[in-house]
Every structure is written in structure tokens, then in C-alpha cells.
BAMILO-111950 format. One record per residue (C-alpha): residue in three letters; x, y, z. Coordinates in steps of 0.02 Angstrom, whole numbers, plus 32768, in hexadecimal, padded with zeros to 4 digits. Layout:
residues N
ALAXYZ ...
END
This chain:
residues 455
METC710CECECF49 THRC730CEC6CE8F ASPC709CE26CE32 THRC7A9CDE2CDE4 THRC76BCD31CDCD PROC7D4CCD6CD4A PROC792CC5ECCC6 ALAC761CBB6CD0F VALC7E7CB30CD19 THRC7BACA77CD20 ALAC85CCA1BCCFA PROC8C1C9E3CD93 VALC95ECA45CDB8 PROC9F0C9E3CE05 PROCA19CA25CEB4 ASPCAC8CA45CEF3 GLNCB1FC9A5CF26 GLYCB5EC9F2CFC8 PROCBE9CA61D004 ALACCA1CA56CFDA PROCCFFC9D3D041 SERCD55CA53D0AE GLYCD47CB06D0EC GLYCCB3CB74D115 GLNCC34CBC2D0A2 ASPCBFACC76D097 ALACB5ACCB8D04A ASPCAF1CD56D048 VALCA65CCF9D0A0 ILECA5CCC4DD0F2 VALC9B1CBF9D0F4 VALC9A0CB68D16F GLYC91BCAEDD139 ALAC8DACAC7D089 GLYC822CAB5D0AF PROC7A3CB2AD060 ALAC7DCCBC0D0C8 GLYC896CBA7D0AB SERC888CB7FCFF2 SERC815CC14CFD7 ALAC891CC88D02F ALAC924CC3ECFCF TYRC8CACC4DCF29 HISC898CD03CF3F LEUC944CD32CF84 ALAC99DCCDDCEF4 ARGC92CCD36CE77 GLNC976CDD9CEB9 GLYCA24CD9DCE8D LEUCA59CD77CF3F ASPCACBCCE5CF69 VALCA5ACC70CFCC LEUCA8FCBD2D027 LEUC9FBCB60D04D LEUCA22CADBD0D1 GLUC9B1CA44D0E5 LYSC9D2C9BAD164 SERC978C932D100 ASPC98EC8EED051 PHEC905C903CFD0 PROC886C8BFCFB6 ARGC84DC8B2D06B GLUC7ABC89AD0CB LYSC754C924D12D VALC6B5C918D193 CYSC634C982D139 GLYC585C97AD0F5 ASPC5CEC99FD048 GLYC53DCA15D023 LEUC564CAC0CFDB THRC4E4CB4CCFDD PROC4E1CBD8CF5B ARGC54DCC41CFD0 ALAC5D6CBBFCFC3 VALC5BBCBADCF08 ARGC5DCCC67CEF4 GLNC686CC51CF46 LEUC6B0CBBFCED4 LEUC688CC29CE3D ARGC6F8CCB4CE81 METC784CC35CE85 GLYC767CC08CDCF ILEC721CB5BCDF5 ASPC6B6CB0FCD6B THRC61ECAD3CDCB ALAC5D6CA81CD2E ALAC669CA0ACD20 GLUC666C952CD4B GLYC65FC929CE04 TRPC5E2C9AFCE37 HISC52BC986CE5B ARGC4B6CA1ACE4D ASNC41CCA31CEB9 ARGC386CAA5CEB1 GLYC367CAC2CF6A VALC339CA6DD00D ARGC2AEC9F2D037 PHEC281CA08D0EF TYRC232C97AD151 SERC1CFC98AD1F3 ALAC16CC905D24F HISC0EAC8E8D1C9 ASPC10EC965D13F SERC191C994D0BF LEUC1ABCA39D067 GLUC21ACA62CFD2 VALC26ACB0ECFCF ASPC2D1CB45CF39 TRPC36DCBACCF4E PROC34ACC64CF2F GLUC3A9CCB2CE9E SERC3E6CD65CEAA SERC468CDDBCE64 ARGC4E0CD9FCEED PHEC4C3CCE3CEEE PROC4A1CC5ECE6A GLYC3FFCBFCCE79 TYRC44CCB51CE92 GLYC4B0CAEDCF10 LEUC52DCA60CEFC THRC56EC9C4CF4E ARGC61DC97DCF42 SERC67EC90CCFB5 ARGC703C95FD01F HISC771C8CDCFEC ASPC79DC92CCF4E PHEC74BC9D6CF6C ASPC7DCCA17CFD4 ASPC858C9CECF58 LEUC802CA2CCECB LEUC80BCAD2CF28 ALAC8C1CAB9CF59 ARGC8EFCA94CEA4 GLNC894CB31CE6E ALAC900CB93CEE8 VALC99ACB42CE9D HISC95DCB6FCDEF ALAC953CC24CE29 GLYCA09CC1ECE62 ALACA08CBE1CF16 ARGCA89CB5FCF4D LEUCA3ACAC9CFA2 TRPCA97CA58D01B THRCA35C9C0D051 GLYCA6EC953D0E1 ALACAA7C9F3D138 ARGCA6AC9F8D1ED VALCA7FCAA1D23F THRCAB5CA8CD2F4 ALACAC2CB3FD334 PROCAC4CBF6D303 VALCB6BCC50D306 VALCB64CCFCD357 ASPCBE3CD87D36B ARGCC14CDE0D40D ALACB7DCE52D3FE GLYCB08CDBCD3F8 ARGCADDCDCED33F VALCACBCD33D2D2 ARGCB57CD28D253 GLYCB3BCC79D210 VALCB1BCBC5D245 GLUCB79CB28D275 ALACB45CA8BD217 VALCB74C9D6D200 VALCB6CC99BD14C GLYCB5AC8F2D0FA LYSCB5EC841D13C GLUCC09C861D186 LYSCBC2C8F6D1E8 ARGCC4CC96BD1B1 PROCC49CA0ED216 VALCC34CAACD1AE THRCC26CB63D1DF CYSCBBACBCCD16A ALACBBCCC8AD176 ALACB3FCD0DD13D PROCB03CDB7D17A VALCA4FCD76D184 VALCA0DCCC9D1B0 VALC95ACC92D18A ALAC917CC11D205 ALAC8A1CB9DD1A9 ASPC8C6CB0AD21A GLYC812CADFD244 VALC7B5CAC7D2E6 SERC853CA9AD347 ALAC896CB4BD323 ARGC941CB1BD366 LEUC995CBB9D328 ALAC913CC29D378 VALC919CBC8D41B ALAC9D7CBD8D41D LEUC9BFCC95D41C GLYC940CC90D4A8 VALC8A6CCA6D43A ASPC82CCC31D491 ARGC77BCBFAD468 ASPC6E9CC5FD4AD PROC681CBE0D511 ALAC5E7CC4FD501 ARGC5E1CC2DD446 PROC592CB89D40B METC5E7CAEDD3CF ALAC597CA61D36D THRC5C5C9AFD341 ALAC5A4C960D298 VALC5A5C8A7D26E ARGC592C85CD1C0 ARGC59EC7BFD157 TYRC58FC797D09F TYRC50CC71ED05E ARGC4EBC6D5CFB2 SERC43CC70DCF85 PROC401C6F9CED0 ALAC35AC744CF05 ARGC3A2C7E8CF45 HISC451C806CF03 ALAC418C875CE72 ASPC389C8CFCEC8 PROC380C98ACE9E TYRC363C9BECF54 LEUC3C7C9B7CFF5 ASPC35FC95AD077 VALC35DC9A5D126 TRPC303C960D1BF SERC2D7C9E5D23D GLUC2A0C970D2C8 LEUC323C908D321 ARGC2EFC8A3D3B9 ALAC357C82BD420 ARGC2BCC7BFD438 PROC20AC7BDD3F4 GLYC1A2C83ED44D GLYC23CC88ED49B PROC265C947D493 ALAC2A2C995D3F2 LEUC35EC9AAD3ED PROC3BCCA46D3B0 GLYC3F9CA0DD308 TYRC3C7C9BCD264 GLYC3E6C923D1FB TRPC413C923D144 VALC418C8B5D0AA PHEC47AC90BD020 PROC47EC8BCCF72 METC52FC8AACF2D GLYC4FDC87CCE7A ASPC578C7E9CE75 GLYC50AC760CEBC ARGC521C79BCF6F VALC4D2C80FCFEC ASNC522C866D081 ALAC4B5C844D119 GLYC4D8C899D1BC LEUC4A0C909D247 GLYC4DCC99CD2AD LEUC4B2C9CDD35E VALC4D1CA74D3B1 SERC514CA80D461 THRC519CB22D4C2 ARGC53CCB3FD579 GLYC4C2CAD6D5DC ALAC495CA64D548 GLUC4D6C9B6D52B GLYC4F3C966D482 GLYC4DFC8ADD4A8 ASPC519C814D446 LEUC511C84FD392 ARGC540C7AAD343 ARGC4B2C750D39A LEUC43EC7E1D36F LEUC472C7D1D2B9 ASPC43EC719D2B7 THRC39AC743D30E TRPC372C7CCD291 LEUC3A3C767D1F7 SERC32CC6DED22F THRC29DC759D211 THRC2CCC782D15D PROC26CC72CD0D0 ALAC2A3C678D0B9 ALAC2B2C690CFFB TRPC341C70AD016 GLYC3B0C67FD059 LEUC3F4C6E2D0EC ARGC3BDC663D16D ASPC422C5D7D11F GLUC4D5C5C7D15D ALAC502C570D0BA ASNC4E7C614D05D ALAC55EC676D0CD GLUC607C6B0D08B GLYC692C6DBD103 GLUC68AC6FBD1BC VALC61CC772D21F ARGC685C80ED239 SERC668C8A7D2A5 ALAC6B2C955D2BE ALAC69AC9F1D327 LEUC655CA90D2D8 PROC691CB36D323 METC607CBB6D310 GLYC5DECC6DD322 HISC68ECCB8D318 ASNC6BBCC5AD3B6 ARGC776CC7CD3AA ARGC7ADCD32D3A4 PROC803CDA4D37B HISC80FCD6DD2C7 TYRC8B2CDCAD2B5 THRC940CDDED330 ARGC9F9CE02D31C GLYCA12CDC3D26B LEUC998CD2FD277 VALC8F4CD33D216 LEUC86BCCB5D243 VALC7FACC75D1B9 GLYC770CBF3D1B3 ASPC75CCB76D240 SERC7F8CBB6D299 GLYC794CC55D2B9 GLYC6F2CBF9D2E3 METC69ACC34D245 VALC61CCBA6D232 SERC56ACBE9D228 PROC502CBCFD2C7 TRPC467CBD2D259 SERC48ECB3CD1EB GLYC535CAF1D21C GLUC577CB27D172 GLYC630CB51D171 ILEC674CB4AD0C0 PROC631CBEFD07B TYRC66CCC51D114 ALAC715CBFAD10D METC72CCC28D056 GLUC6EBCCDAD06F SERC760CCF8D101 GLYC7F0CCB8D097 GLUC7C7CD33D00D VALC7B1CDC5D086 ALAC855CD9AD0DC ALAC8AFCD93D034 GLUC86ECE3ECFFF ILEC8A2CE91D0A2 ILEC94BCE38D0AD GLYC972CE6BCFFA ASPC94ACF1FD026 ALAC9B5CF16D0C3 LEUCA4DCECAD06F ALACA49CF51CFEA ARGCA6ECFD2D073 PROCB29CFF1D08F ASPCB0ED032D13F ALACAFCCFABD1C6 ALACA87D015D231 TRPCA11D02DD19F ARGCA17CF74D177 GLUC9DCCF4ED226 ARGC94FCFCCD21C VALC912CF80D17A LEUC918CECED1C1 HISC8ABCF06D253 ARGC823CF29D1D3 TYRC809CE6DD1C0 PROC7ACCE47D263 ARGC743CEE4D24A GLUC717CEAFD199 ILEC6E6CDFFD1D0 HISC67FCE49D25C ASPC628CEC5D1E9 ARGC5FECE3DD16B THRC5BDCDB3D1DC GLYC5D1CDE5D292 ARGC51CCE16D2AF TYRC4DECD81D24A HISC545CD07D2B2 ARGC512CD5CD354 LEUC45ACD4CD327 GLYC47BCC98D2F4 THRC4C9CC76D39E ALAC426CCACD3EF TRPC3C8CC3CD374 ALAC436CBA6D3A0 ALAC41ACBC4D45A LEUC35ECBCFD43D LEUC35CCB27D3E5 THRC3A9CAD3D47D ARGC2FFCAECD4CF PROC290CA59D49C ALAC1F2CAC2D491 ALAC244CB3CD418 ALAC28ECAB0D3AE SERC1E3CA5CD3A5 PHEC18ECAFFD373 VALC208CB1ED2E5 SERC1FBCA6DD2A1 GLYC140CA5ED2BD ARGC101CB0AD289 VALC17FCB71D227 LEUC1B1CAE2D1B3 ARGC0FCCAC9D17D SERC0EECB76D130 PROC135CB88D07F THRC138CC45D090 ALAC193CC3FD136 METC210CBC0D0F6 ARGC239CC21D058 ALAC26CCCB0D0C9 METC2BBCC3DD149 ILEC330CBEAD0CC ARGC379CC93D0A0 LEUC39ACCB5D158 LEUC3DDCC07D180 THRC459CC0AD0F0 ASNC47ACCC6D0EB LEUC43CCCDFD03A THRC3EBCD89D04F ASPC410CE08CFC7 ASPC42DCEB0D01A ARGC44ECF04CF72 GLYC3AACF0CCF17 GLYC353CE76CF63 ASPC298CE61CF7D ALAC22ECE89D016 VALC261CDE9D071 ASPC318CE15D057 ARGC2FBCEC3D09D VALC2A0CE81D137 LEUC328CE00D15D THRC3B3CE7CD13F THRC360CEF6D1B7 LEUC34ECE6CD238 VALC406CE41D233 ARGC43DCEF7D235 ALAC3D2CF15D2D0 VALC441CE9ED334 PROC4B2CF06D3A7 ALAC564CF0DD369 ARGC5F1CECBD3D3 ALAC6A1CF07D3AE PROC722CE84D37C ARGC783CE3FD40F ARGC82BCE8FD435 PROC8CBCE2DD412 ALAC901CDAFD494 PROC99ECDCFD4FC VALCA41CD82D4C3 ALACA40CCCFD502 ARGCA76CC1DD4E3 ALACACBCC3AD43B ARGCB7BCC0BD40C ARGCBEECCA2D3F9 ARGCC85CCAFD38A 
END
């Protein structure tokens, strides 16, 4: 993939104010959802000169449940979108500080030819807005307050557009395009309408978070991660972790995530959050309700490519709609943005072909490309997530592995997928070999025509 990153843009770009009062709307590509995956896809499509219609059901700015922490893998994608990560509103971090029962260990982000050596935090309240505006700056047309209700398919069962209701008056609009990108999040309504269901064998997780004012921690140079979560003192270790991420604006994002696989239960995360926060240092202010800002909010995290195929009959799945959250770390933003860029490259290639049969062949490259890039990594991560649901394994990781600086410097590359397979060091080569040794599994075949509205 050639690097065509433009100069950084920091000034806000006014989005479209919405569609015309009447009639439908055509585009080369419709992108449903203006989160990181959708805005990334819209940006890279628009940079190719394509007419892109980006539909977002909410108005910006808006809240999203997230840890707000961005690893170097996510930072790379921001830079590829021309985002100035040195501008106001970003808080830079050096790495991760891991906590176990009685120890803490600081591990800096590795720097390589592929990834920068720093991470960032920024609230999703304006993070998504910033990315959507960058897509608009590149030429995409953004409609906010546009809730997509159903795909529109032709007699052959191929997606030819979407139905939406727009604005406070819920005006019905039909939008047409030869390709639709589904970036509609964990609900994946467009995929479900085509019969693309979630794979129950792949893990899900639940995250819960709250903001706190914390003068003691808001500007810390490390992301704090607790590896040991217990529902009660002396109880078994739970499959997840807690976090305190400095926002640099007087606040921290405090939360936790818990993995659930078949046969494992998640429990009451909000009560667990209170229990865990009561163990944090009193000076941080996270035990005091008076320091809390906003409500406790939670969300589901679809992991391990748990909804496939990622392309079927004119519909391309990116980000959470395709279950692309990492089973290793619960991180979703870099994979969402990467999938958006990959989708844009392949869609651009497909739409340049005048022959419909060749367009379809090119579009079928997308699930193979996603599988080749991260399929083995996510499959190995699924096994890792399942292992952590066993209390003995979770205790061993938190009690033994996290005490070794050497092990954790290697582990952080694996957890956040920061290995450099193009000229990296010995650790990179070992980890790359480990992932490549995972047996490949071909992308799932397209689902049969089902439950979609035909026109």
C-alpha cells in the first residue's frame, strides 16, 4: 500500500448540513456510521476522488464508551489520515504501567520503522467528530441525524443502497450506490439484515468506564493497567483488566473490561468497577464520588472477527460490525481504521473496473486481505482470551509474567500487535513466527440471501 498521507490538518471543517429536502441521493459509495472505521473508509475513498456519502445517526459531538487510549498502532492510522497529533486536545503517553498484587512495572512503547514510539489519549466525545471532519475535508459528504433503517437490494439479492430517516422530522430518504460500507458498530444491523450472524464461538467482552477529576494522575506519562481483577478479596482472578488513562485535561478515564466466552460469565461490571476503584490509591481521588464526572457507561466489544464474511453482495463490513476488536487487549480503534483504509483501497480498485464481474472479483479480495493481515493474530488471541477465563491461568499471568521486565517488553508487542515484520529485532521475529504458525482458516463464505428489503 503506497503512503499518500496528506499534510496534517487541524482546523475544523464544517460538515454537510444534511440532504436536500426531497428526493433520493446517489453516490459512488455509501458509508454507514461515522465512527473511526467509517470515517477512515470515507476519508481514504474521498482521497481517490470518489463521491462518498457518510451517514451518521447521531449529531456531533457525541459520547462513546471507550477507554480513550490509543496505542502506536492507532497513532499510525491517525497520521495516515493527516491528523496532527501534536495539536491541542491530544495527551501523549510513553507506554504502559502494569500493576499486579504487590508490584508495578513500566514498559515503554517500542519504536520501529512501522510504528511511532508514543501513544495518545483523547475523549471519544470529540475524537470521532475530528475524524469525520477530516473525511469531509477530503471530500466526503457527511449527513448527521441520518439513521439507516435497512439495506436496499435488487432482485439478485445484491445491495444497491440503503433506506434512511433523516433529521428530527424523520424524513424518509433512499440513497443508492454500487457499494455500501457497513460501519454501524456492534449492532451490525446491515449485516444481520443480510443473514450475516455473529459466530458464538468467538469471544465477546464488556467494557465499563467513568471519568474522574484527578489532579494527581491526569497528566501522567503512562497508561495504568491492572492485571488482577477480583470480585472479592481472595477470590479467583477474572479474565480482564482495569485501567486508569490520563486525559491531560484534569480528568482520567477509569474503567475495566471483562471477557466472556462460551461457559464463562461476566458478572455485574458496575459493582466490580466500584470494588476495584476502592483499591486504587486514595490520593488519586477515584474512590470519591464527588470527583466523578458523568454516568457509568458500558458497551459490548465484538472480538476475533466474530461476524463473517466481511464482504457479501455489495456490502463491506469494517470495524466493530465485522467483530474486529482485538481479543488480546480489547483494542478496537486501530483495527477499525485499518479495515476502513483497506476497504477503501479495494473498493477504489473495484469501481475503476468497467466490467461488473471483475468488480465483484476485486471486492472479494477484501475478506481475504483482512484475513491475511490479522486473521491468525485474532485466532491466536481468541485462544488467549479463552485461556484467561481459567482462574489459574489468569493468576499465573498476573502473578508471574507481569513481574518480568523482559517478558513484558515482549508481551506488550504481542498484546498490542506492534511487532515489526520488516526488519525488526529478534523479539519481533520470534513473535511474527509464532503468529504465522497458527493454522489458517479461510474466510467464511457469503450468507444466503435473506431478510433484506428488495426493490
